[in-house]
SEKOL-625674 format. One line per 8 residues: number of its first residue (from 1); their letters; for each residue x, y, z negated of N, C-alpha, C. Coordinates in steps of 0.05 Angstrom, whole numbers, plus 5000, padded with zeros to 4 digits. Example, Ala and Ser with C-alpha at 12.3 -4.5 7.8 and 13.67 -1.06 7.14 Angstrom:
2
1) AS) 5264,4886,4844,5246,4910,4844,5264,4934,4844; 5257,4955,4858,5273,4979,4857,5258,5001,4843
***
This chain:
456
1) MPPPPLFN) 5061,4320,4546,5046,4345,4548,5063,4366,4562; 5052,4380,4582,5067,4400,4597,5074,4424,4579; 5095,4438,4585,5102,4462,4569,5081,4483,4572; 5078,4500,4552,5057,4521,4553,5064,4540,4576; 5043,4551,4589,5048,4569,4612,5061,4595,4602; 5077,4606,4620,5090,4632,4613,5071,4655,4616; 5047,4650,4627,5030,4672,4636,5014,4685,4613; 5010,4670,4591,4992,4680,4571,5006,4701,4553
9) ISRRRFLH) 5011,4724,4564,5024,4745,4549,5003,4764,4539; 4999,4764,4513,4979,4782,4502,4988,4810,4502; 4969,4829,4500,4977,4857,4501,4995,4864,4477; 4990,4851,4453,5007,4858,4430,5035,4847,4435; 5038,4823,4446,5064,4812,4451,5079,4830,4471; 5065,4839,4491,5078,4857,4511,5088,4882,4498; 5072,4894,4481,5079,4919,4469,5102,4917,4449; 5106,4893,4437,5126,4891,4416,5151,4877,4426
17) TGASSFAL) 5150,4860,4446,5174,4846,4455,5187,4858,4479; 5172,4875,4494,5184,4886,4518,5194,4914,4513; 5204,4920,4489,5210,4947,4482,5231,4961,4499; 5248,4945,4512,5269,4958,4528,5262,4958,4558; 5239,4949,4565,5232,4948,4594,5226,4976,4603; 5231,4981,4629,5226,5007,4641,5196,5014,4639; 5179,4994,4645,5151,4999,4645,5142,5008,4617; 5150,4994,4597,5142,5001,4570,5152,5028,4562
25) SQLGAYGL) 5176,5035,4571,5187,5061,4564,5171,5084,4574; 5153,5079,4593,5137,5100,4605,5110,5103,4591; 5104,5086,4571,5078,5088,4558,5074,5116,4545; 5095,5125,4532,5093,5151,4519,5090,5173,4540; 5105,5171,4562,5103,5191,4583,5075,5192,4595; 5061,5169,4596,5034,5169,4607,5013,5175,4586; 5022,5176,4561,5003,5182,4539,4983,5159,4534; 4993,5134,4537,4975,5111,4534,4978,5098,4507
33) DLVNQKPR) 4955,5091,4495,4955,5074,4471,4940,5049,4478; 4955,5029,4488,4943,5005,4499,4935,4985,4477; 4947,4988,4453,4940,4969,4431,4911,4972,4423; 4901,4996,4421,4875,5001,4411,4853,5003,4432; 4860,4998,4457,4841,5000,4478,4824,4975,4481; 4799,4978,4487,4782,4956,4494,4789,4946,4522; 4790,4920,4526,4798,4910,4552,4778,4920,4574; 4789,4929,4595,4773,4938,4618,4765,4914,4635
41) RVGLIGAG) 4741,4916,4646,4730,4895,4663,4739,4900,4692; 4752,4880,4704,4765,4884,4730,4753,4865,4750; 4750,4875,4775,4743,4858,4797,4764,4860,4819; 4769,4838,4833,4789,4837,4854,4775,4830,4880; 4779,4846,4901,4769,4840,4928,4793,4834,4946; 4794,4810,4955,4817,4801,4971,4837,4787,4954; 4835,4760,4952,4851,4745,4933,4875,4732,4946; 4886,4745,4967,4909,4734,4981,4935,4742,4966
49) WYGKSDVF) 4957,4741,4980,4983,4745,4968,4985,4771,4952; 4980,4793,4965,4984,4818,4950,4960,4826,4932; 4937,4816,4938,4915,4820,4919,4921,4807,4892; 4930,4782,4893,4938,4769,4868,4962,4783,4855; 4981,4791,4871,5004,4805,4860,4996,4830,4845; 4978,4846,4856,4969,4870,4843,4954,4864,4817; 4937,4845,4817,4922,4839,4793,4940,4827,4771; 4960,4812,4779,4979,4801,4759,4996,4823,4747
57) RLTQVAPV) 5004,4843,4763,5019,4865,4752,5002,4881,4732; 4976,4885,4739,4958,4899,4721,4955,4885,4694; 4952,4858,4695,4948,4843,4671,4973,4843,4653; 4996,4849,4665,5021,4849,4650,5024,4875,4633; 5010,4896,4641,5015,4922,4628,4991,4935,4615; 4967,4923,4618,4944,4935,4606,4924,4914,4597; 4909,4920,4575,4889,4901,4566,4865,4901,4586; 4863,4880,4601,4841,4877,4620,4830,4849,4619
65) EVVSVCDV) 4806,4846,4629,4793,4820,4633,4784,4819,4662; 4796,4802,4678,4788,4799,4706,4762,4782,4706; 4740,4795,4711,4714,4781,4708,4702,4773,4735; 4713,4784,4758,4701,4778,4784,4723,4778,4805; 4722,4758,4823,4740,4757,4846,4724,4750,4870; 4731,4764,4892,4716,4760,4917,4736,4754,4940; 4730,4733,4956,4745,4727,4980,4728,4710,4998; 4732,4713,5024,4716,4697,5043,4729,4670,5049
73) DKNMLNGA) 4752,4665,5037,4766,4639,5040,4762,4624,5013; 4746,4603,5013,4740,4589,4988,4765,4577,4975; 4783,4567,4991,4808,4556,4980,4824,4577,4966; 4827,4600,4979,4842,4622,4967,4828,4632,4942; 4802,4634,4943,4786,4644,4921,4789,4626,4897; 4786,4600,4900,4789,4581,4878,4817,4580,4867; 4837,4582,4884,4864,4582,4875,4871,4606,4859; 4860,4629,4867,4865,4654,4852,4851,4653,4825
81) ADLISQRQ) 4827,4642,4824,4813,4640,4799,4828,4623,4779; 4840,4601,4788,4856,4584,4770,4880,4599,4759; 4894,4613,4776,4918,4627,4767,4911,4650,4748; 4889,4664,4754,4881,4686,4737,4873,4676,4709; 4859,4653,4708,4851,4642,4682,4876,4635,4665; 4898,4627,4678,4922,4620,4664,4935,4645,4653; 4932,4668,4666,4944,4693,4657,4928,4708,4637; 4902,4703,4637,4885,4719,4619,4887,4710,4590
89) KSGKKPRL) 4887,4729,4572,4888,4723,4544,4864,4705,4536; 4841,4711,4548,4817,4695,4542,4817,4667,4554; 4833,4663,4575,4834,4638,4589,4810,4633,4606; 4792,4652,4609,4767,4648,4624,4772,4651,4654; 4757,4636,4669,4757,4639,4698,4738,4661,4706; 4745,4678,4725,4727,4699,4734,4704,4687,4751; 4683,4703,4753,4661,4696,4771,4671,4698,4800; 4660,4681,4817,4670,4680,4845,4648,4689,4864
97) YSDYRKML) 4657,4705,4884,4639,4716,4904,4652,4713,4932; 4635,4710,4952,4644,4710,4979,4636,4736,4993; 4619,4752,4980,4610,4778,4991,4614,4799,4970; 4631,4818,4977,4638,4840,4958,4614,4856,4950; 4594,4858,4967,4570,4873,4960,4555,4861,4937; 4554,4835,4936,4541,4822,4913,4556,4825,4888; 4583,4825,4890,4599,4829,4866,4595,4857,4855; 4596,4877,4873,4593,4904,4864,4565,4911,4855
105) AEKDLDLV) 4545,4896,4864,4517,4901,4856,4513,4895,4827; 4531,4880,4814,4529,4875,4785,4533,4901,4769; 4548,4920,4780,4553,4945,4767,4564,4942,4739; 4582,4923,4736,4593,4918,4709,4623,4919,4709; 4635,4931,4729,4664,4932,4731,4675,4960,4726; 4696,4961,4710,4709,4987,4704,4729,4993,4727; 4743,4973,4736,4764,4976,4756,4760,4956,4778; 4765,4964,4803,4764,4946,4825,4791,4949,4840
113) LIGSPDHW) 4804,4926,4845,4828,4925,4861,4821,4914,4888; 4831,4927,4909,4824,4919,4937,4850,4911,4951; 4852,4885,4957,4875,4874,4971,4868,4861,4997; 4846,4868,5008,4837,4857,5034,4852,4868,5057; 4849,4857,5081,4862,4869,5105,4852,4898,5110; 4868,4912,5125,4864,4941,5128,4836,4948,5139; 4825,4932,5156,4800,4939,5169,4776,4938,5149; 4781,4928,5125,4760,4927,5105,4762,4949,5083
121) HALQMIAA) 4785,4963,5082,4790,4981,5059,4769,5002,5056; 4761,5015,5078,4742,5037,5075,4715,5029,5064; 4703,5009,5076,4676,5001,5066,4677,4991,5037; 4698,4976,5030,4699,4965,5003,4706,4986,4982; 4724,5005,4989,4731,5026,4970,4707,5044,4965; 4693,5051,4986,4670,5069,4983,4648,5055,4967; 4642,5029,4973,4622,5015,4957,4630,5012,4928; 4656,5009,4923,4665,5006,4895,4661,5032,4879
129) VESGADVY) 4668,5055,4891,4664,5080,4876,4634,5086,4873; 4618,5078,4893,4589,5082,4890,4578,5065,4868; 4591,5042,4862,4582,5025,4840,4590,5036,4812; 4607,5056,4812,4616,5068,4787,4643,5060,4778; 4658,5045,4794,4685,5036,4787,4706,5055,4796; 4729,5055,4782,4753,5067,4792,4768,5046,4808; 4784,5055,4827,4794,5037,4848,4824,5039,4852; 4836,5016,4856,4864,5014,4865,4862,5000,4893
137) VQKPISVD) 4869,5015,4914,4866,5004,4941,4893,5003,4955; 4898,4981,4968,4923,4978,4982,4926,4997,5005; 4950,5002,5013,4956,5019,5036,4956,5001,5061; 4954,5013,5085,4944,5039,5090,4915,5040,5083; 4904,5064,5076,4877,5064,5065,4856,5058,5086; 4862,5062,5112,4842,5060,5132,4854,5051,5159; 4837,5044,5178,4846,5038,5205,4842,5061,5224; 4826,5081,5216,4823,5105,5233,4821,5129,5214
145) IAEGEAML) 4823,5152,5226,4824,5177,5209,4797,5184,5198; 4776,5179,5213,4749,5186,5202,4743,5169,5178; 4752,5144,5177,4748,5127,5153,4762,5140,5129; 4786,5149,5133,4801,5162,5111,4787,5186,5100; 4776,5203,5118,4761,5226,5109,4737,5218,5093; 4723,5197,5101,4700,5187,5087,4707,5176,5059; 4730,5163,5057,4739,5152,5032,4746,5174,5012; 4760,5194,5022,4767,5217,5005,4741,5231,4995
153) AAARKHQR) 4722,5235,5013,4697,5249,5006,4682,5232,4985; 4682,5206,4988,4667,5189,4969,4680,5190,4941; 4706,5189,4941,4720,5190,4915,4714,5215,4900; 4714,5237,4914,4708,5263,4902,4679,5266,4894; 4661,5257,4911,4632,5258,4906,4625,5243,4880; 4636,5219,4877,4629,5202,4855,4648,5206,4831; 4667,5224,4834,4686,5231,4813,4700,5206,4802; 4710,5191,4820,4725,5167,4813,4755,5170,4818
161) VVQVGTQR) 4770,5157,4802,4799,5156,4806,4805,5134,4827; 4820,5142,4847,4828,5122,4868,4859,5124,4871; 4872,5103,4864,4901,5101,4867,4907,5084,4891; 4926,5093,4908,4934,5078,4932,4960,5063,4927; 4962,5039,4938,4985,5022,4932,5011,5030,4947; 5016,5056,4947,5042,5066,4957,5060,5069,4933; 5070,5047,4923,5084,5046,4897,5113,5055,4897; 5122,5064,4920,5149,5076,4921,5150,5100,4902
169) KSTPHLIE) 5128,5114,4899,5127,5137,4881,5131,5129,4852; 5128,5103,4846,5132,5092,4819,5156,5073,4818; 5173,5074,4838,5197,5057,4839,5219,5070,4822; 5228,5056,4800,5247,5069,4782,5271,5082,4794; 5285,5068,4812,5310,5080,4822,5304,5102,4842; 5281,5102,4854,5274,5125,4872,5265,5149,4856; 5252,5145,4833,5246,5167,4815,5271,5181,4806; 5291,5165,4799,5317,5176,4790,5331,5190,4812
177) AKKQVVES) 5331,5179,4836,5344,5192,4859,5331,5218,4865; 5305,5219,4864,5290,5244,4868,5299,5265,4848; 5300,5258,4823,5308,5277,4802,5337,5286,4804; 5355,5267,4807,5383,5273,4806,5395,5285,4832; 5383,5278,4854,5394,5287,4880,5377,5309,4892; 5351,5304,4897,5334,5323,4911,5328,5347,4893; 5317,5342,4869,5308,5364,4852,5331,5380,4841; 5354,5368,4838,5378,5382,4828,5391,5399,4849
185) GLLGKIGH) 5384,5395,4874,5395,5412,4896,5421,5401,4907; 5428,5376,4901,5454,5366,4911,5455,5365,4942; 5432,5362,4954,5431,5361,4984,5434,5388,4997; 5428,5409,4982,5427,5436,4994,5403,5438,5012; 5405,5455,5033,5383,5458,5052,5379,5432,5067; 5354,5422,5067,5347,5397,5080,5333,5404,5107; 5343,5392,5129,5333,5398,5155,5322,5374,5170; 5328,5350,5161,5320,5327,5177,5318,5302,5159
193) VELCCYFH) 5299,5285,5165,5296,5259,5151,5292,5238,5173; 5306,5216,5170,5302,5193,5187,5290,5170,5171; 5270,5157,5183,5257,5134,5171,5260,5110,5190; 5263,5086,5180,5266,5064,5198,5256,5038,5186; 5251,5019,5203,5246,4991,5195,5256,4973,5218; 5274,4955,5211,5286,4937,5231,5281,4908,5224; 5261,4903,5207,5254,4876,5200,5242,4861,5224; 5248,4836,5228,5237,4820,5249,5210,4808,5238
201) MRANGNPG) 5191,4826,5235,5166,4819,5220,5142,4817,5238; 5145,4819,5264,5122,4819,5282,5116,4791,5290; 5094,4780,5279,5086,4753,5286,5078,4753,5315; 5087,4733,5330,5083,4733,5359,5083,4704,5369; 5059,4693,5372,5057,4665,5381,5033,4662,5400; 5029,4638,5408,5006,4632,5426,4990,4608,5416; 4980,4609,5392,4964,4587,5382,4938,4584,5397; 4929,4560,5400,4904,4556,5414,4879,4563,5399
209) VEPAPDFL) 4857,4568,5413,4832,4574,5400,4820,4548,5389; 4808,4550,5365,4797,4526,5352,4774,4535,5335; 4758,4516,5325,4735,4523,5307,4746,4533,5281; 4733,4553,5269,4741,4562,5243,4735,4541,5222; 4752,4537,5203,4748,4516,5182,4724,4523,5165; 4712,4502,5153,4688,4506,5136,4693,4524,5112; 4718,4524,5102,4723,4540,5078,4727,4570,5083; 4728,4578,5108,4732,4606,5115,4708,4617,5130
217) DYEMWTGP) 4696,4638,5119,4675,4652,5132,4688,4673,5151; 4693,4664,5176,4708,4680,5194,4692,4705,5204; 4666,4701,5205,4649,4723,5212,4651,4746,5192; 4650,4739,5166,4653,4758,5145,4681,4769,5143; 4701,4752,5148,4729,4761,5148,4732,4784,5168; 4720,4780,5192,4723,4800,5214,4708,4825,5207; 4684,4823,5196,4668,4846,5188,4664,4866,5210; 4672,4892,5205,4667,4913,5225,4687,4913,5248
225) APLRPYDG) 4707,4896,5247,4727,4896,5269,4718,4879,5292; 4731,4881,5315,4724,4864,5338,4727,4835,5331; 4710,4817,5341,4711,4789,5335,4729,4775,5355; 4754,4770,5347,4772,4755,5364,4766,4725,5362; 4772,4710,5383,4769,4681,5381,4787,4671,5359; 4777,4653,5343,4793,4642,5320,4816,4625,5331; 4840,4632,5322,4863,4616,5330,4882,4610,5307; 4871,4605,5284,4886,4598,5261,4881,4617,5238
233) LPHRRWWR) 4889,4609,5214,4884,4627,5190,4897,4654,5194; 4882,4675,5191,4893,4702,5196,4911,4712,5173; 4910,4699,5151,4923,4709,5127,4954,4711,5131; 4965,4730,5117,4994,4733,5114,5008,4736,5141; 5007,4760,5152,5022,4768,5175,5007,4765,5202; 4992,4743,5206,4980,4739,5232,4961,4761,5240; 4944,4769,5221,4925,4791,5227,4939,4817,5233; 4963,4821,5220,4977,4847,5224,4989,4850,5252
241) TFMEYGNG) 4989,4828,5267,5001,4830,5294,4981,4840,5315; 4957,4847,5306,4936,4856,5324,4925,4883,5316; 4924,4901,5335,4914,4928,5330,4884,4928,5322; 4870,4907,5328,4842,4905,5320,4838,4909,5290; 4858,4901,5274,4855,4901,5245,4872,4921,5231; 4889,4935,5245,4907,4953,5231,4920,4973,5251; 4943,4982,5244,4958,5001,5260,4987,4993,5264; 4992,4967,5266,5018,4957,5272,5038,4964,5250
249) IVGDMCVH) 5064,4964,5258,5085,4967,5238,5087,4996,5229; 5078,5015,5246,5076,5043,5237,5056,5045,5214; 5033,5033,5217,5013,5033,5196,5021,5018,5171; 5037,4997,5175,5044,4979,5153,5069,4989,5138; 5090,4996,5153,5116,5001,5140,5124,5031,5140; 5117,5045,5162,5124,5073,5163,5108,5088,5141; 5083,5080,5136,5067,5094,5116,5081,5095,5089; 5095,5074,5082,5110,5074,5056,5132,5095,5056
257) MFDTTRWM) 5149,5094,5076,5172,5112,5076,5164,5141,5082; 5144,5145,5099,5134,5172,5103,5122,5184,5078; 5106,5168,5064,5094,5176,5039,5116,5183,5018; 5137,5166,5017,5159,5171,4998,5173,5197,5005; 5177,5203,5030,5190,5228,5039,5173,5252,5031; 5147,5250,5035,5129,5273,5028,5130,5278,4998; 5130,5256,4983,5131,5259,4954,5158,5271,4945; 5180,5261,4956,5206,5272,4948,5209,5301,4955
265) LGLGWPKR) 5199,5309,4978,5204,5336,4988,5180,5355,4985; 5158,5345,4974,5134,5362,4970,5121,5370,4996; 5118,5352,5015,5107,5358,5041,5078,5351,5043; 5063,5366,5058,5034,5360,5063,5030,5348,5091; 5010,5359,5105,5004,5350,5132,5026,5360,5151; 5036,5343,5169,5054,5353,5190,5040,5371,5209; 5055,5390,5221,5043,5408,5240,5037,5395,5267; 5055,5377,5275,5052,5363,5301,5065,5336,5300
273) ISSAGGIF) 5053,5317,5314,5063,5289,5314,5065,5279,5343; 5087,5267,5349,5091,5255,5376,5102,5227,5372; 5099,5210,5392,5109,5182,5390,5111,5169,5417; 5130,5150,5419,5133,5135,5443,5142,5107,5436; 5135,5088,5452,5143,5060,5447,5125,5041,5461; 5126,5015,5454,5110,4995,5466,5121,4967,5460; 5114,4948,5476,5124,4921,5474,5145,4918,5496; 5170,4921,5487,5193,4922,5506,5208,4896,5507
281) VDKDGKSN) 5208,4880,5486,5225,4856,5485,5208,4830,5482; 5192,4829,5461,5177,4805,5454,5150,4805,5468; 5150,4798,5494,5127,4801,5511,5111,4775,5514; 5120,4753,5503,5108,4727,5510,5084,4719,5494; 5081,4729,5469,5060,4720,5452,5035,4737,5454; 5016,4732,5435,4990,4746,5435,4992,4774,5422; 5012,4779,5407,5014,4804,5392,5010,4828,5410; 4994,4847,5401,4990,4872,5416,4999,4897,5402
289) ISDTQSAN) 5015,4893,5380,5027,4916,5366,5055,4921,5378; 5065,4945,5377,5090,4951,5389,5113,4937,5375; 5133,4929,5390,5157,4918,5379,5179,4939,5377; 5175,4961,5390,5194,4983,5390,5178,5009,5390; 5184,5027,5372,5169,5052,5371,5184,5073,5355; 5183,5098,5366,5194,5121,5351,5172,5141,5348; 5174,5158,5327,5154,5178,5322,5167,5202,5309; 5157,5226,5314,5167,5250,5302,5144,5265,5288
297) FEYDDLTV) 5149,5272,5263,5130,5288,5247,5143,5315,5242; 5131,5336,5252,5143,5362,5252,5132,5380,5229; 5150,5393,5215,5144,5413,5194,5160,5438,5200; 5154,5459,5185,5170,5484,5187,5198,5478,5178; 5217,5482,5196,5246,5479,5190,5253,5451,5181; 5238,5431,5189,5243,5403,5181,5230,5384,5201; 5244,5364,5209,5233,5342,5225,5237,5316,5210; 5217,5299,5212,5218,5272,5201,5214,5252,5224
305) SWQHRTWG) 5234,5235,5229,5232,5216,5251,5230,5188,5241; 5216,5172,5256,5212,5143,5250,5222,5126,5273; 5233,5103,5267,5242,5084,5287,5237,5056,5277; 5224,5039,5292,5224,5011,5285,5230,4994,5310; 5244,4972,5304,5249,4951,5324,5245,4924,5309; 5231,4906,5322,5227,4880,5310,5246,4860,5323; 5267,4870,5334,5288,4854,5347,5315,4868,5344; 5336,4853,5347,5363,4865,5344,5371,4871,5316
313) PPADPDYP) 5395,4881,5312,5405,4887,5285,5397,4914,5275; 5397,4918,5248,5391,4945,5238,5414,4963,5243; 5408,4989,5243,5429,5009,5247,5448,5010,5224; 5438,5006,5199,5454,5004,5175,5445,4979,5160; 5463,4959,5160,5455,4933,5148,5447,4935,5119; 5457,4955,5104,5449,4959,5076,5421,4972,5073; 5412,4984,5095,5386,4998,5094,5369,4992,5119; 5359,4967,5120,5343,4959,5143,5315,4971,5143
321) WALFIYGE) 5304,4978,5120,5278,4991,5117,5282,5014,5097; 5284,5039,5107,5295,5059,5090,5287,5087,5100; 5296,5106,5084,5295,5135,5091,5322,5147,5086; 5329,5167,5103,5354,5181,5101,5349,5211,5102; 5353,5224,5079,5347,5253,5077,5374,5267,5082; 5375,5283,5103,5399,5297,5110,5398,5326,5101; 5417,5334,5085,5419,5362,5076,5446,5373,5084; 5450,5399,5081,5475,5411,5089,5499,5402,5072
329) KGVLKAST) 5493,5392,5048,5514,5383,5030,5518,5353,5029; 5501,5338,5042,5504,5309,5041,5479,5295,5050; 5478,5268,5046,5455,5252,5054,5447,5234,5031; 5420,5231,5028,5410,5211,5009,5398,5188,5025; 5409,5164,5021,5398,5140,5033,5382,5126,5011; 5358,5117,5018,5340,5105,4998,5324,5083,5010; 5321,5061,4995,5305,5038,5004,5292,5027,4979; 5277,5005,4983,5265,4992,4960,5285,4978,4942
337) MRADFIPN) 5310,4974,4952,5330,4959,4938,5352,4976,4926; 5356,5000,4936,5378,5016,4926,5375,5045,4936; 5393,5062,4927,5395,5089,4938,5424,5099,4934; 5433,5116,4953,5460,5126,4951,5460,5155,4960; 5473,5172,4944,5478,5200,4953,5507,5201,4962; 5511,5210,4986,5538,5212,4998,5544,5241,5004; 5560,5254,4988,5565,5283,4992,5584,5288,5015; 5581,5311,5028,5600,5318,5049,5628,5325,5038
345) DKNAKPLH) 5627,5337,5015,5652,5345,5001,5665,5320,4990; 5689,5314,4999,5703,5290,4989,5711,5292,4960; 5711,5316,4949,5717,5320,4921,5692,5317,4903; 5669,5317,4916,5644,5314,4900,5639,5284,4894; 5623,5280,4874,5619,5252,4864,5595,5240,4878; 5598,5217,4892,5575,5202,4903,5559,5190,4880; 5534,5185,4885,5517,5173,4865,5504,5147,4877; 5502,5127,4860,5489,5102,4868,5467,5095,4849
353) FDCVFEKD) 5444,5086,4860,5421,5078,4843,5413,5050,4851; 5412,5032,4831,5405,5004,4835,5376,4999,4830; 5365,4981,4844,5337,4972,4839,5335,4960,4811; 5313,4967,4797,5308,4957,4770,5293,4930,4772; 5303,4910,4759,5288,4885,4756,5282,4881,4727; 5260,4866,4721,5252,4862,4694,5247,4832,4689; 5265,4816,4699,5262,4787,4697,5262,4777,4668; 5278,4790,4652,5280,4781,4624,5256,4789,4608
361) KFPEDLTE) 5243,4811,4615,5220,4821,4600,5194,4808,4610; 5194,4799,4635,5170,4787,4646,5179,4761,4659; 5185,4741,4644,5196,4716,4655,5176,4701,4673; 5150,4707,4670,5131,4695,4688,5135,4703,4717; 5148,4726,4721,5154,4734,4748,5170,4713,4763; 5187,4699,4749,5206,4680,4761,5192,4655,4772; 5168,4650,4763,5153,4626,4772,5129,4633,4790; 5126,4659,4795,5103,4667,4812,5110,4663,4842
369) KDIELNAA) 5093,4649,4856,5098,4643,4884,5098,4669,4900; 5119,4672,4917,5121,4694,4936,5122,4722,4924; 5129,4724,4899,5131,4750,4887,5153,4766,4899; 5150,4792,4902,5171,4810,4909,5183,4821,4883; 5204,4809,4874,5215,4815,4848,5224,4844,4846; 5234,4855,4868,5243,4883,4868,5219,4902,4866; 5196,4894,4876,5172,4912,4875,5156,4910,4850; 5160,4888,4834,5143,4884,4811,5145,4907,4790
377) PATRLHML) 5169,4916,4783,5170,4938,4764,5156,4964,4774; 5159,4969,4800,5146,4992,4812,5115,4990,4810; 5105,4966,4817,5076,4963,4816,5066,4964,4787; 5081,4954,4768,5073,4957,4740,5071,4986,4732; 5091,5002,4739,5090,5031,4734,5066,5044,4748; 5061,5035,4772,5039,5046,4788,5012,5040,4774; 5010,5016,4763,4986,5009,4748,4983,5025,4722; 5006,5030,4709,5005,5047,4685,4996,5075,4692
385) DFIAAVDK) 5006,5086,4714,4997,5112,4723,4968,5112,4729; 4958,5091,4742,4930,5088,4748,4913,5089,4723; 4920,5072,4703,4905,5071,4678,4905,5098,4664; 4928,5111,4664,4930,5138,4651,4911,5157,4665; 4910,5157,4691,4892,5175,4706,4863,5168,4700; 4856,5143,4697,4829,5135,4690,4822,5145,4662; 4841,5142,4643,4835,5152,4616,4831,5182,4616; 4848,5197,4630,4847,5226,4630,4828,5238,4650
393) RSRPVADI) 4817,5221,4668,4800,5230,4690,4816,5251,4706; 4840,5244,4713,4858,5261,4728,4866,5247,4754; 4882,5261,4770,4892,5250,4795,4917,5233,4791; 4917,5208,4801,4941,5192,4798,4963,5201,4817; 4987,5190,4814,5010,5198,4830,5005,5192,4860; 4990,5170,4866,4984,5164,4893,4954,5167,4898; 4944,5190,4892,4916,5196,4895,4907,5191,4924; 4881,5186,4927,4870,5179,4953,4875,5201,4974
401) EQGHISTA) 4876,5226,4965,4882,5247,4985,4910,5245,4996; 4929,5239,4979,4957,5235,4988,4959,5210,5006; 4945,5189,4998,4944,5165,5014,4932,5170,5041; 4912,5187,5042,4899,5194,5068,4918,5210,5086; 4932,5229,5075,4951,5244,5091,4972,5226,5103; 4983,5208,5087,5004,5191,5098,4993,5171,5118; 4970,5159,5112,4958,5140,5130,4950,5153,5156; 4936,5176,5154,4926,5189,5178,4949,5199,5196
409) SCILANLA) 4971,5208,5184,4994,5217,5199,5006,5194,5216; 5007,5170,5204,5017,5147,5218,4998,5138,5240; 4972,5140,5235,4952,5134,5255,4955,5153,5278; 4959,5179,5272,4963,5199,5293,4987,5193,5310; 5008,5182,5298,5031,5174,5314,5023,5153,5335; 5007,5134,5327,4998,5114,5346,4980,5126,5368; 4963,5145,5360,4946,5158,5379,4963,5176,5398; 4984,5188,5388,5002,5204,5405,5016,5186,5426
417) MQTGRPLS) 5024,5162,5417,5036,5143,5436,5015,5134,5457; 4990,5129,5447,4969,5120,5465,4962,5141,5486; 4961,5166,5478,4953,5188,5496,4977,5199,5512; 5001,5194,5502,5024,5204,5516,5030,5233,5511; 5020,5245,5489,5025,5273,5484,5025,5279,5454; 5038,5300,5446,5037,5308,5417,5009,5315,5408; 5004,5311,5383,4978,5317,5371,4981,5333,5346; 4962,5351,5341,4962,5367,5317,4934,5364,5304
425) YDPAARQI) 4933,5356,5279,4908,5350,5265,4902,5373,5246; 4877,5382,5247,4867,5402,5228,4849,5388,5207; 4859,5384,5183,4844,5369,5163,4819,5384,5153; 4819,5410,5155,4795,5425,5147,4772,5421,5167; 4779,5421,5193,4759,5417,5214,4755,5387,5220; 4773,5370,5210,4773,5341,5215,4774,5336,5245; 4791,5351,5259,4793,5349,5288,4822,5352,5296; 4829,5339,5319,4854,5344,5332,4851,5369,5348
433) IGDKEANK) 4869,5387,5345,4866,5414,5356,4869,5413,5387; 4848,5423,5400,4849,5427,5429,4852,5402,5446; 4841,5379,5437,4844,5354,5452,4819,5337,5449; 4800,5342,5467,4775,5327,5466,4778,5297,5469; 4796,5289,5487,4801,5261,5492,4812,5247,5467; 4831,5260,5454,4843,5248,5430,4823,5247,5407; 4806,5267,5406,4786,5268,5384,4767,5244,5385; 4763,5233,5409,4746,5210,5411,4758,5185,5398
441) LLRRPYRQ) 4784,5187,5393,4799,5164,5381,4801,5166,5351; 4789,5186,5339,4790,5189,5310,4773,5168,5295; 4754,5156,5309,4737,5135,5297,4735,5112,5316; 4739,5089,5306,4737,5064,5321,4708,5055,5321; 4699,5042,5342,4671,5031,5341,4670,5008,5321; 4648,5007,5306,4643,4985,5287,4627,4963,5301; 4633,4939,5294,4617,4916,5304,4591,4915,5289; 4569,4911,5303,4543,4909,5289,4541,4884,5272
449) PWERPEAG) 4527,4884,5250,4509,4905,5241,4523,4925,5222; 4549,4925,5220,4564,4942,5202,4562,4971,5211; 4558,4989,5192,4555,5017,5197,4579,5033,5186; 4588,5052,5202,4611,5068,5193,4604,5086,5170; 4622,5090,5151,4618,5110,5130,4624,5137,5142; 4611,5158,5132,4616,5185,5142,4624,5203,5118; 4640,5223,5125,4649,5241,5104,4628,5261,5096; 4607,5265,5112,4586,5283,5105,4592,5311,5115
***
């Protein structure tokens, strides 16, 4: 007989055996009483790598029953259902759907998690809040700025809580670095922030065109995006190499670090955004996203700069994907793995912050395929914050408006690179100031018969 699975962690076992975990320590801070709560009914749209990761983190920290899962890949859908049934206290398999509209038409979900590719986020999030559910949607929230405006408007109209998966705001060591370094004033006057990503993460190949497999509804996978010839399963990185479905590495990676910077420093919309870059080194494959790009986000008395390269070494090997906040008294280096305050004064004390892991409290993490162990505690806290906001009918830490500002700013960087000039966005008018040509790029054309959502 095989050993019992590690996944069947009941809510009572979690609450009584994980007493020293960081996530559990935050229950009081969030004002949550999870023992006496009725399990919430959850639906998942997009059952790939991070969709499953998000739903597994939620089941670890809150009483929920995953009753519905939707994906256009039957193999992925069935595999996710099997894993979810192993994790659920009830042991039940969720209902399976290939069309999110049919799943949402049931109108029986309290929470909907969206882990689909970027080009689907807007339509699915809006449909979910219209069905009466509160939503956790992955970043970036949209592929164009008009979509983001429509998503924000829908969340407010239907009075739904929408948490965005920018979980750096819930990353334990970054929370501590913000408190001990930024909020305490150790940096002094802050005048510049550098953001970077030097991961060699740009998929770039030349696979041949072939028929789509029977288990994948490629037409539905593509949805409102342009229909590219099928050249292999798009899951896990391949789709991210095409601007048809997202916004490249700026949309994928800069949005995290830019959002973290805004949260740490209390920043809103940038006054002006400029960018330059292109495909300078990896020219041989099909990829059409930039392999080299810089961007500048301008504020009063502060600039935030971004740089990515998908080739060559990182500028700082300890911080290949990171932010560097420069103040008159020192610098704060921060990443998903660590943070360091380095004072200018040699007599002052440097500070180091380590990533929090919870392997002993959540041993099932160790057997989960492709899990990001460093991100798991952050996502658990992010889910707790989401649940608390749902209970209180309040704004979560990564509210849809904040997700929109960060996403739209990164999209504007791409548009600035495309047009070759700086851009300034007016969120009240929903227009780029004084630039008719650039304003035409605020919304991408949708493939028929899909219709664009509007902010009203």
